[in-house]
ZADO-1210 file (C-alpha; in nm, 4 decimals, padded with zeros to 6 digits):
<atoms>
<atom x="07.7696" y="11.0578" z="10.8310" code="MET" pos="1"/>
<atom x="07.9227" y="10.7272" z="10.9322" code="ILE" pos="2"/>
<atom x="07.9219" y="10.6628" z="11.3051" code="SER" pos="3"/>
<atom x="08.2182" y="10.5419" z="11.5098" code="TYR" pos="4"/>
<atom x="08.0541" y="10.2003" z="11.5462" code="HIS" pos="5"/>
<atom x="08.0169" y="10.1710" z="11.1679" code="ASN" pos="6"/>
<atom x="08.3825" y="10.2646" z="11.1220" code="ILE" pos="7"/>
<atom x="08.4849" y="09.9836" z="11.3560" code="ILE" pos="8"/>
<atom x="08.2635" y="09.7408" z="11.1624" code="VAL" pos="9"/>
<atom x="08.4118" y="09.8567" z="10.8304" code="ILE" pos="10"/>
<atom x="08.7635" y="09.8099" z="10.9696" code="TYR" pos="11"/>
<atom x="08.6850" y="09.4567" z="11.0852" code="ARG" pos="12"/>
<atom x="08.5229" y="09.3694" z="10.7531" code="ILE" pos="13"/>
<atom x="08.8258" y="09.5022" z="10.5658" code="GLU" pos="14"/>
<atom x="09.0724" y="09.3029" z="10.7735" code="THR" pos="15"/>
<atom x="08.8712" y="08.9794" z="10.7684" code="LYS" pos="16"/>
<atom x="08.7738" y="08.9975" z="10.4009" code="SER" pos="17"/>
<atom x="09.1293" y="09.0225" z="10.2676" code="ARG" pos="18"/>
<atom x="09.1436" y="08.6479" z="10.2108" code="SER" pos="19"/>
<atom x="08.8209" y="08.6462" z="10.0071" code="LEU" pos="20"/>
<atom x="08.8160" y="08.6608" z="09.6276" code="PRO" pos="21"/>
<atom x="08.7962" y="09.0097" z="09.4768" code="HIS" pos="22"/>
<atom x="08.4401" y="08.9698" z="09.3495" code="ASN" pos="23"/>
<atom x="08.3132" y="08.8635" z="09.6940" code="VAL" pos="24"/>
<atom x="08.4889" y="09.1551" z="09.8664" code="ARG" pos="25"/>
<atom x="08.3487" y="09.3905" z="09.6076" code="SER" pos="26"/>
<atom x="07.9961" y="09.2589" z="09.6656" code="ALA" pos="27"/>
<atom x="08.0379" y="09.3061" z="10.0412" code="VAL" pos="28"/>
<atom x="08.1419" y="09.6691" z="09.9974" code="PHE" pos="29"/>
<atom x="07.8653" y="09.7339" z="09.7436" code="VAL" pos="30"/>
<atom x="07.6135" y="09.6118" z="09.9988" code="HIS" pos="31"/>
<atom x="07.7699" y="09.8208" z="10.2768" code="LEU" pos="32"/>
<atom x="07.7679" y="10.1273" z="10.0540" code="ALA" pos="33"/>
<atom x="07.3952" y="10.0877" z="09.9978" code="LYS" pos="34"/>
<atom x="07.3243" y="10.0379" z="10.3686" code="VAL" pos="35"/>
<atom x="07.5451" y="10.3295" z="10.4764" code="LEU" pos="36"/>
<atom x="07.4420" y="10.5495" z="10.1822" code="SER" pos="37"/>
<atom x="07.7871" y="10.6308" z="10.0529" code="CYS" pos="38"/>
<atom x="08.0088" y="10.5221" z="09.7651" code="GLU" pos="39"/>
<atom x="08.1781" y="10.1820" z="09.7611" code="LYS" pos="40"/>
<atom x="08.5131" y="10.3406" z="09.6713" code="GLU" pos="41"/>
<atom x="08.4860" y="10.5748" z="09.9694" code="THR" pos="42"/>
<atom x="08.4304" y="10.2822" z="10.2038" code="LEU" pos="43"/>
<atom x="08.7208" y="10.0861" z="10.0589" code="ILE" pos="44"/>
<atom x="08.9580" y="10.3839" z="10.0818" code="LYS" pos="45"/>
<atom x="08.8536" y="10.4545" z="10.4389" code="ARG" pos="46"/>
<atom x="08.8954" y="10.0890" z="10.5376" code="ALA" pos="47"/>
<atom x="09.2393" y="10.0692" z="10.3768" code="LYS" pos="48"/>
<atom x="09.3477" y="10.3893" z="10.5523" code="ARG" pos="49"/>
<atom x="09.2380" y="10.2431" z="10.8855" code="MET" pos="50"/>
<atom x="09.4306" y="09.9207" z="10.8237" code="VAL" pos="51"/>
<atom x="09.7443" y="10.1131" z="10.7235" code="LEU" pos="52"/>
<atom x="09.7147" y="10.3384" z="11.0266" code="ALA" pos="53"/>
<atom x="09.6892" y="10.0323" z="11.2496" code="GLN" pos="54"/>
<atom x="10.0011" y="09.8805" z="11.0909" code="HIS" pos="55"/>
<atom x="10.1877" y="10.2114" z="11.1281" code="ASP" pos="56"/>
<atom x="10.0979" y="10.2231" z="11.4962" code="GLU" pos="57"/>
<atom x="10.2215" y="09.8669" z="11.5496" code="LYS" pos="58"/>
<atom x="10.5555" y="09.9512" z="11.3846" code="LEU" pos="59"/>
<atom x="10.6116" y="10.2876" z="11.5529" code="ARG" pos="60"/>
<atom x="10.7636" y="10.1529" z="11.8777" code="ARG" pos="61"/>
<atom x="10.9948" y="09.8882" z="11.7194" code="PRO" pos="62"/>
<atom x="11.1266" y="10.1467" z="11.4725" code="ILE" pos="63"/>
<atom x="11.1925" y="10.3934" z="11.7554" code="ALA" pos="64"/>
<atom x="11.3825" y="10.1232" z="11.9469" code="VAL" pos="65"/>
<atom x="11.5829" y="10.0398" z="11.6341" code="LEU" pos="66"/>
<atom x="11.6713" y="10.4078" z="11.5788" code="LYS" pos="67"/>
<atom x="11.7818" y="10.4417" z="11.9403" code="GLU" pos="68"/>
<atom x="11.9995" y="10.1332" z="11.9028" code="GLY" pos="69"/>
<atom x="12.1621" y="10.2608" z="11.5863" code="VAL" pos="70"/>
<atom x="12.2336" y="10.6014" z="11.7389" code="VAL" pos="71"/>
<atom x="12.3648" y="10.4464" z="12.0597" code="TRP" pos="72"/>
<atom x="12.5905" y="10.1928" z="11.8884" code="ASN" pos="73"/>
<atom x="12.7119" y="10.3962" z="11.5923" code="PHE" pos="74"/>
<atom x="12.7363" y="10.7470" z="11.7360" code="SER" pos="75"/>
<atom x="13.1163" y="10.7172" z="11.7826" code="PRO" pos="76"/>
<atom x="13.1444" y="10.6537" z="11.4079" code="TYR" pos="77"/>
<atom x="12.9349" y="10.9520" z="11.2921" code="PHE" pos="78"/>
<atom x="13.2213" y="11.2075" z="11.3071" code="PRO" pos="79"/>
<atom x="13.4411" y="10.9717" z="11.1070" code="VAL" pos="80"/>
<atom x="13.1669" y="10.9275" z="10.8469" code="ALA" pos="81"/>
<atom x="13.1159" y="11.3038" z="10.8203" code="VAL" pos="82"/>
<atom x="13.4882" y="11.3593" z="10.7826" code="LYS" pos="83"/>
<atom x="13.5127" y="11.0908" z="10.5129" code="TYR" pos="84"/>
<atom x="13.2124" y="11.2296" z="10.3244" code="SER" pos="85"/>
<atom x="13.3740" y="11.5749" z="10.3191" code="VAL" pos="86"/>
<atom x="13.6968" y="11.4239" z="10.1881" code="ILE" pos="87"/>
<atom x="13.5207" y="11.2414" z="09.9027" code="VAL" pos="88"/>
<atom x="13.2960" y="11.5376" z="09.8255" code="GLY" pos="89"/>
<atom x="12.9600" y="11.4107" z="09.9497" code="LEU" pos="90"/>
<atom x="12.7202" y="11.6451" z="10.1244" code="THR" pos="91"/>
<atom x="12.5975" y="11.5551" z="10.4700" code="VAL" pos="92"/>
</atoms>
């Protein structure tokens, strides 16, 4: 079982090693896999998932603000768009 501390270390290694050549990154994860007694591929997948989750979290608020802005500014036009789509035969 990988501890929370090890997960944080893996995340930091993943983010900082992105600029390294592939063979160096691979060697780093091979070494970590031996130390943590798990597969290299498992570590890489877990690290990538953590990085993606972090990026998703950073984008969540700006996307919500953008959606609110679109709804607020374009809501008067939605009935017109629905009416037009019915006229041209598109489903809403």
